[in-house]
C-alpha positions in Angstrom: 0.0 0.0 0.0 1.3 3.4 -1.0 1.8 5.6 2.1 3.2 8.6 0.4 1.8 12.1 0.8 2.1 14.5 -2.2 2.0 18.3 -1.7 2.0 21.0 -4.4 3.6 24.3 -3.3 4.0 27.1 -5.9 3.7 24.5 -8.7 6.4 22.2 -7.4 5.8 18.9 -5.7 7.0 17.4 -2.5 6.6 13.7 -1.8 6.7 12.6 1.9 7.2 8.9 2.4 5.5 8.1 5.8 4.5 4.9 7.7 1.1 6.5 8.3 -0.6 9.0 6.2 -3.1 9.8 8.9 -0.5 10.4 11.6 1.6 12.6 9.4 -1.3 14.6 8.2 -2.4 15.2 11.8 1.1 16.6 12.5 1.1 18.9 9.5 -2.4 20.6 9.4 -0.9 23.6 7.7 -0.1 21.4 4.6 -3.6 20.3 4.1 -4.6 22.9 1.4 -1.6 21.8 -0.6 -2.3 18.0 -0.5 -2.9 16.4 -3.9 -3.8 12.9 -5.1 -0.9 12.3 -7.5 1.9 13.9 -9.5 0.9 15.2 -12.9 2.0 13.0 -15.8 5.6 13.6 -16.6 6.3 15.8 -13.6 9.2 15.0 -11.3 9.0 16.0 -7.6 11.1 18.8 -6.4 12.3 16.4 -3.7 11.3 13.3 -1.7 11.4 13.3 2.1 11.7 10.2 4.2 12.0 9.9 8.0 13.2 7.3 10.5 16.7 7.0 8.9 19.9 6.1 10.8 22.3 8.8 9.7 25.0 8.1 12.3 27.4 6.6 9.7 27.7 10.0 7.8 30.8 11.8 8.9 30.8 15.5 9.7 33.8 16.6 7.6 33.4 20.4 7.9 31.1 22.8 9.5 29.8 25.1 6.7 27.2 27.2 8.5 26.1 27.8 12.0 23.0 30.0 12.6 20.9 30.7 15.7 17.5 32.3 15.2 14.6 32.5 17.7 15.8 29.6 19.8 16.5 27.3 16.7 20.1 26.4 15.9 20.9 25.2 12.4 24.2 23.7 11.5 25.2 22.6 8.0 28.0 20.1 7.6 29.8 18.7 4.6 29.7 14.9 4.5 30.7 12.3 1.9 30.6 13.1 -1.9 30.0 16.8 -1.3 26.6 16.0 0.2 25.4 17.7 3.4 23.9 17.1 6.8 21.6 19.7 8.3 21.3 19.6 12.1 18.5 21.4 13.9 18.5 21.9 17.6 15.7 23.5 19.7 14.5 23.0 23.3 17.4 20.6 24.0 16.2 18.3 21.1 18.2 17.6 18.0 17.3 16.2 14.6 19.4 15.7 11.4 18.7 15.3 7.7 20.9 14.2 4.8 20.6 15.8 1.4 22.0 14.5 -1.8 23.9 16.7 -4.2 20.8 17.5 -6.3 18.6 18.3 -3.3 16.1 15.8 -4.7 16.3 13.1 -2.1 16.1 13.9 1.6 16.3 11.5 4.5 16.0 12.4 8.2 16.1 10.7 11.6 12.9 12.4 12.5 9.9 10.1 12.9 7.0 11.2 10.8 4.3 9.7 13.1 5.7 11.1 16.3 3.5 13.9 17.7 6.4 15.5 19.6 8.3 15.9 16.3 5.8 18.1 14.5 7.8 21.2 14.9 11.0 19.6 13.4 9.2 17.9 10.5 7.7 21.2 9.5 10.9 23.2 9.8 13.0 20.5 8.0 10.7 20.4 5.0 10.5 24.2 4.9 14.3 24.6 4.9 14.9 22.0 2.2 12.2 23.6 0.0 13.7 27.0 0.3 17.0 25.8 -1.0 15.8 23.2 -3.5 13.8 25.8 -5.5 16.8 28.0 -6.3 17.4 26.6 -9.8 13.8 27.1 -10.8 13.7 30.9 -10.7 12.0 30.8 -7.3 12.6 32.6 -4.0 11.3 31.9 -0.5 11.0 35.3 1.0 10.5 36.9 4.4 7.4 39.1 3.7 3.8 39.8 4.3 1.7 39.6 1.1 -1.5 41.7 0.5 -3.6 40.8 -2.5 -6.3 42.9 -4.2 -8.1 41.8 -7.4 -5.4 39.3 -8.3 -2.5 41.8 -7.8 -0.1 41.7 -4.9 2.2 43.8 -2.8 5.0 42.2 -0.8 5.9 44.1 2.4 9.5 43.5 3.4 11.5 44.4 6.5 13.3 43.1 9.5 11.2 41.3 12.2 9.2 43.8 14.2 9.2 46.5 11.5 5.4 46.2 11.0 4.9 44.1 7.9 2.0 42.2 9.4 0.5 45.4 10.8 0.6 47.1 7.4 -1.1 44.2 5.8 -3.8 44.2 8.6 -4.4 47.9 8.0 -4.8 47.2 4.3 -7.6 44.8 5.1 -9.1 47.4 7.5 -9.1 50.3 5.1 -9.1 48.8 1.6 -12.3 46.9 0.7 -11.6 43.5 -0.9 -7.9 43.3 0.2 -6.9 39.9 1.5 -3.8 38.3 3.1 -2.1 35.8 0.9 0.7 34.9 3.3 2.1 36.7 6.3 5.7 35.6 6.6 7.3 33.2 4.1 5.7 33.4 0.6 7.2 31.9 -2.5 7.9 34.2 -5.4 8.3 32.7 -8.9 9.4 34.1 -12.2 7.4 32.2 -14.8 8.6 31.3 -18.3 6.1 33.9 -19.6 8.0 36.6 -17.8 5.3 37.2 -15.2 6.3 37.3 -11.5 3.8 35.6 -9.2 3.7 35.1 -5.5 2.2 31.9 -4.0 0.8 31.0 -0.7 2.5 28.1 1.1 2.3 26.0 4.3 4.6 28.4 6.2 3.3 31.8 7.4 5.0 32.6 10.7 2.7 33.1 13.7 -0.3 33.9 11.5 -2.2 30.8 10.3 -2.6 31.8 6.6 -2.0 28.7 4.4 -3.6 29.5 1.1 -3.3 27.4 -2.1 -3.5 30.6 -4.2 -1.3 33.0 -6.1 -1.3 36.6 -7.4 0.7 38.8 -9.8 3.5 40.7 -8.1 3.2 44.4 -8.7 5.8 45.8 -6.3 8.0 45.1 -3.3 7.8 47.6 -0.4 10.5 47.7 2.2 9.1 49.1 5.5 10.9 51.3 8.0 9.3 52.7 11.1 9.2 56.5 11.1 7.2 59.4 12.6 6.2 60.5 9.1 4.9 58.6 6.1 7.0 58.7 2.9 7.1 56.4 -0.1 10.3 56.4 -2.2 11.3 54.2 -5.2 14.6 52.4 -4.8 17.0 51.9 -7.6 20.2 49.9 -8.3 22.0 48.4 -5.4 19.5 49.5 -2.9 16.6 47.7 -4.6 18.8 44.5 -4.9 19.8 44.7 -1.3 16.2 44.9 -0.2 15.2 41.7 -2.0 18.4 39.9 -1.3 18.2 40.5 2.5 14.6 39.2 2.5 15.4 35.9 0.7 16.3 32.5 2.2 19.3 30.6 0.9 22.4 28.7 2.0 25.6 30.8 1.7 27.7 27.6 1.5 25.9 26.2 -1.6 27.6 28.3 -4.2 25.6 27.1 -7.2 22.3 27.7 -5.6 23.4 31.0 -4.1 24.4 32.2 -7.5 21.0 30.9 -8.9 19.2 33.0 -6.3 21.4 36.0 -7.2 20.4 35.7 -10.9 16.7 35.2 -10.1 16.7 38.4 -8.0 18.4 40.3 -10.9 15.8 39.0 -13.4 12.9 39.9 -11.1 14.2 43.4 -10.6 14.1 43.9 -14.4 10.4 43.5 -14.2 9.2 44.6 -10.7 9.9 47.8 -8.8 11.0 48.1 -5.2 10.0 50.9 -2.9 10.9 52.1 0.6 8.1 53.1 2.9 8.9 55.1 6.0 5.7 54.9 7.9 3.5 55.1 10.9 1.0 52.3 11.4 -2.0 54.3 10.1 -4.4 54.9 7.3 -2.2 57.5 5.6 0.6 54.9 5.2 -1.9 52.5 3.5 -3.0 55.3 1.2 0.5 55.7 0.0 1.0 52.0 -0.9 -2.5 51.8 -2.3 -1.3 54.0 -5.2 0.9 51.1 -6.3 -1.9 48.8 -7.2 -4.1 49.5 -10.3 
């Protein structure tokens, strides 16, 4: 009996091999809108994910990255054949995954039917997805996305700047505005040249997991200020705004360069603005001018 779960996120597919579909689905309720019955004919998955693996035989040859964020420590090690191990530690608990060179086959020691492992399962899949999409003109970004009539604005900024607040004020003051994703949307440059933003199973502390997309009209980088002012960014400033808001591994040079190229291609099509703002209706009125 096939016990695989297939998820479609931003037009790419993840296959999760699990001993129990029901148990894993119960641990990942945020993935439910993205669950599909099967792969389209001729379509290969972005990656497969399998838990319960014994990874102790893989040596840690070199520590490539070591990051600590909000109580989660992530270490990336080089192991055999230029493959990597990713080690996550939180609340005195540790889990490891192994990724092949193509980022298409992922195995982890996490148990996919263990209720206490839900946090790690979600984070591991999210991290792999954010790196694996790089060759496909896709970015996983740190942004809050507001949609109106099929068009979207992405509000960028460091944590605590007010991205979610600005999106909430849009919904308060602009009839028909909706939240597409509040923290980690997927941006994709399509072969047609259109740039679209997609909902996904990850949205920070706001439960907004929509299987939906919208055309990107602009990126808006927020800065707290006593006055409201909207300024168009150009050149290096516009690149830095997008680059600083995008997830990637510094140590994976090929995918890092692919991310760099995707940002450049997107900036040829989509403008970036800086919004110095208060959390009020006047600030919303400024960004409202960006949507047709």
